[in-house]
N, C-alpha and C positions, 0 to 999 in steps of 0.2 A: 888632890893630885898634882904632881909636879908638871908644869906646863912645858914639857920637852919631849921631842921626838926620840924614840928608842926602839931599835930593832934588835931583838934577841934570837930571832929564828928567821928563816925564809918566810915570805908572805905567799900564801898562807901557811901557818906553822902546823906542827902534827895534831895539836888538839883541835884546831879549826878543821883539819882535813878529816879527822875522825867524826866530828859533829856534821860535817858535810855528808858523809856516808849516811848517817842517821836521817839527815834532811832529804836525801834522795828517796828514802824509803817511806817517808812520812808526808812530804810536801810534793805536789805536782811540779814538774819541770817548767809548767806555764808561769809559775811565779818567778820572775827574773831575778838575778843578783848581780850587782855592779862588781862587788868585791867579796870573795868568799872567805872572809874572816867572821869569826863569831865574837860579838863584843861582850865584854864582862863588865865593863864600866866606863863612863865618860864624863868628863868635867871640862868646863871651859871650851877650849878649842881642841882638845886631845881626846882621842878615842882609844881605849885600850882593849886588846882582845884577849882571848882565853890563854894565849901563849906568852902574854905579857909584853906584846909589842905594843908601842904607843904611836899612834898615827896622827899627823896633823890634819885636822878636818877641814877641807875647803869646800864642803857640800852642805853642811848644816842640816843633814837629814832632808835635803831638797827644800831649803830656805825655811826650815821649821824653827830651829833653835837659834834664832836671831840674838837672844840674850845669852846665848852659850849653853852648852850641856849642864844640866843639874845646877842651875843657878840657885844659891842658897835661899833667896827670897821665894823663888818658885817652889822649891822643895818645901820649905816651912809652910807656905800656904796650902800646898796639897795635903800634908800631914795634918794640918789643923782642920781643915774641912772633912778629910776622911775620918778623923775622930769623932766628928760631929754627926755627919750622915753622908752616904756615898750616892743615894738615888732616892728620888720620889716620883720623878716625872713631873716636869713643869706644868703640864696640863692637868694633872690631878691635884696636887698640892704644891703651889709655887713657893719660891724661896728668893731672897734678896739678891744673891749673887747673880742670877740670870738678869734681873732688872739692872743691877750695876753695870754689868758688861755691855747692855743695851745702851745705857746712858754713856758710857765711854765711846762707844762706837759712834754715837750721835755727835759727841764733842770732837772726835778726831777725824772722821771722814770729811771730805772736801764739802764746803758749802754751809751756810748759816740758816738754811730753811728748817722747818720743823721736820723731824725725822722719827721713823719707827724701826725697829730691828726685830728679826726673828733668828733664833739660834738653832743650828743643826750640828752635824757631826763631821763633815768633810767639804773640801772645795767643790767636788762634783755635786753634792747635795745642795750646796749654796747656789751654784749656778742654775740647777735644775729649778730650785724654788723662785729664783729671780725670773726665769722664763714663765713659770706658772703665774707670778704675780702680774708680769707685764701683759700677759694674755688676759687675765681677769680685768686688769684696769682699762685695757683698750677694746676688748672685744674682737681682736684680731688674731690670726693664727700663725702668720709667717715670722720667721726669725732669720736674721742675718748673721752669719759667722764669717770667719776669715780663712784664707789658705795657709796660714802658719799656725792656726789656733790649736790649742790644747785645753780641754774644759773638763776632763775626767774620764772615767772608765764605765760609768753607768750608761745605760742605753742612750738616754738623751746627751750625757756628756760625750759619748762616742760619736753621736750624730753630729755634734757641733765641732768635734775634733777633726783636724785635717789628716794627720798622719795614719796611713793604713797599717804599716807593719812597725811595731808589733801590736799596736792599739786595736784597730778595727778588723783586722783579717778575720775572716770566717764568722764574725758575730752578727752579720746582718740578717734581716732587714732592719734598717734604721728608722728613726723617728721621722715622719713626714714634715713637710713645710720648712725645711732648714736649707737656706741658700748660701753658697760660699763665695764671697767677694775677695777681691785682690787686696792683700795686706801690704802696707808700705814697707818696701825692703830696699833701703837706699844702696847698699852694697851690689845688689843685683839690678838696680835701676828700674824696679817694678813697683806697681802699686800706688802711683801718685794719686794725690787726692781726686783730680778730675776723673782720672781713669776709674778709680773705685766708685765714685758716685755715678759716673755713666754706667758702669756695669750694673749697679743696684737697680737704677731706674729703668734700664733696658731688659732686666731679667725677672723683676717681681713687680706685682701690682702694689705700688707703694701704699695705697689705701688699705691694704691687708697686712702690713708689716707691723707686728706688735713691738719688736725690740730689735736693736743691734747690741750684740754681745761682743765685747773686744777686750783684749788685754792691752793695757797701756804700753807694755813691752812684752813682745811674744816670748814666752818663757821656754816651754819644750820646743817651740818652733825654732829656737836658735838665739835667744837673747836679742832679738831683733828690735832696735829702736827706730820707731817710725821717723820719717823725715819731719822737720819743724812744721808745726801748725796742722799736720795731717789729723791727729787726733782731735784737735779743736774743730777742724772742718767738719768731720764726721758728727760731733756733737751738735754743731750748729745746724747741720742737715736734719738731724733728728728733731730738734726743736721746731724747725720749720714745717715738719711733716706729721707732728703728732706721734712720733716714734720714741719709745722709752730707750734711753741710752744706759747700757749696762756695762759697768767697768768690772771685769774680772782681775781683782787685785789679789788673788789667792797667793800668787808667788811674790808679787811686788809690794805687798803691804807691809806695814809696821816697821818703817825705817829702812828696809832693804836697799832702796834706791837712793837714799840720801834725802828722803822726805817721808812723812808718815805714810803717804800714798803716792804712787807714781803719776797718778793723774794731776797732782799739784804742779809737776814740772811744766805741764802744757797749759795750766791755768784752767783746766776742765773740771766742772762740777757735775758728776754723773747723777742721773735719776736714781739708779740702784747701784750699790757696790756690794760684790761678793768677796767675803774674806774667808781666811782659814789659816793654814800653815803657821806663820809667826805670831798669830793671835794668841795661841795657847801656850807659848814657852816650852813645847814638847808635848803637851796633851792634846788629844782629839777635840777640836772645837772649831766651828765655822758659823758664818752668819750672812744674812742679807739685811742691809741698811739702806733705807731709801726715803724719798718724799712721802710725807705722812699721807697725802691724798692718794698716792699710788698704792702704798702698802695697805691702807684701810679699805681698798676697793675689794680686797677679798673677803668673801662671805665668812661669818663666824665659824670656826672649826676647821677651815680650809687650809690652815698651816699648823704644822706641829711635827713632833718626832719623839719617839719614846726616850731616846737618850740625848736628844738635842739640847744644848745648854746644861749638860751634866753639871752638878754643883762642884765637883772636884776639878773639872776643866774650867768652870767659871772662876774659881778661886786661883787657879793657875794663870788664867788670862788676865786678871785683874793685877796680879803680881808682875807679870811680864810687861804689861803696859807701864806700870809704875817704874820698872827697871829701865825700860827704854828712855822715859822721861828723866829720871834722876841721873843716870849714868850717860846722858846726852848721846845716846846710841845713833840717833839720826844723823848728827853731825860727825859722828866717829865713822859711820858708814860712807860718808863722803870722802873723809880722809883715807879710808882704807881703799876706796875706789880709785882715787887719784894715784895712790901709790902702785896699784895694780896696773893701771892704764899707763903709767909712765914706763914701767918696766917692760909691759908687753909691747907697747909701740916701739920701743928701742929694739926689742927682739925682732919684731916684724921687719925692721929696716936692716937688720943684720943677719938675716937668714932668709931662706926661701920657703914658699908654701903656706905662709899666712896671708890669706886674702884680705881679712878685715879683723880689726880689733875694736870692740865696741862694748857699751854698757853704761850704766848709770849707778853711782853709788857702789855697794858692795855686790853688784850684779854685773859681772864682767866676763866676756868670753872671746875666744879667737875662733876664726872660721878657717878651717885647713882646706886648701884646694890644690889641684894638680897644675901642671905647667900651662894647660889650657884653660884654667879657670874653673873647671868642673869640680864638684865636691870630692873630697878626699876622705871618705869615711874610714877606710882601712887605717889610714895614718892616725886619725883621731882615736881609734880603738887602741893602737899601738902606744901612743902618748899617754893615754890614761893607765894603761896596764904597767908602763914603765914608772909612771908616777906611783902607782900602788906598790910596786916592789920596793921603791924608795921610802915607803912609809908615809904617803901623802894621798889623801882621798879627793879625787876630782871626778867630775862627771861629764858625760857627753850629752849633746843636745842637737837640735836641728831636724828639720823634716827630712833631710838626707843623711843625718847622723854624723856629719862632718865638723861639729862644733864642740869645743871643749870649754865648759863653763865653770866658774869660779863663784861659790856662794860662801865665803867664810862666815863664821859666827862674828857678830859685830863687837864682840868682847875680845877678839883674837889679838894677841900681843904682835906688835909690828915686826918683831924679830922672827916670830914663828911664821908670819906671812911671807916674809923675805925668804925664809928657809924653804917654804913650800914653792915659792916663785923660783927658786934656784933649781928645785926639783924638776919643775915643769920646763925650764929653760933647758935643762939637761936632756929631758925626753924629747923636746922639739928638735934640739940639734942632733940627737942620737942617731 
């Protein structure tokens, strides 16, 4: 597919609108939609809808297609594996691909210690298993999460997640023994390290804490990058108190932030790392990787999943990891990020209502605020909608919904990125 934006109808076009009518009769309204176009195909950094419109993708399926849509190496690996076998269940009859992915996770995640991995299906499932493992290894029940956190839509994932609407509303009661500490939010001046640790020690019996679950950069919470040394301080506190440090790298992993994992920016070596999204190159696969002594603390048969580490997804993951390495996408993420930050900082200085520009690598956001500094969620919605009508896919984020986030595929051509940023600038100025 030619890597070029092209609009032949309004957004959404007539065929997408017709499919939307079918959707309303078959799919509950509870399943949200950012942009009501129906995709026909996607390659690289372009998404083509059923009306023939081609949109620049600055969302990557929420940080999934780091290697781009339908990368040829990933497609070939999927086809070859599917021709051999699609499923056996690793717990019934294992296969090499699962082991090979676990070996890659051991090699790529931070730290040189001996590691083990278990493969599952989604980020939420990875985080849930990390909590299970930490509880088994420590014999403790309590879990610390944070006030900008998003960890999934399953019951435990929701219990760990901070944002109520749309994620948690009406779905309680939630899992017990979850405690929410202040996350470092430099723009708002909250959650400094001393404040966070003081809150934990005043609110929970430390001897009962199994783990701290933290995103190195808050994703759905607004792409919030903690203040320097905050993450390191949390990790040190965990080591001092026998608490398992769990890094949720579901959105930040596999080159997205200009490092293989965002924890590396802070020199932090987690005890357990939850991964998903960018791992599979577009296929559903997730994992928990951790210190061997912690992973091996779980009794035989205590971990597993019917579809976890599906052989086709494993083949895709191995191909995606190879692409990230060979095409130097970690370094490219940093280049794309620098380009975005330069443009957006200039826009911030030349317009009103952008309270903050932040991010690492190709994980960048702007926070929109009113004149009094309060969150401006309505403007964020309008900016995204304007971008969509221009043929550029962008997403919102933030606990208050006032953040516009950019997650381009790491293979995106610089000219397409600039074109997407032009559309964003036009929408912000609009």
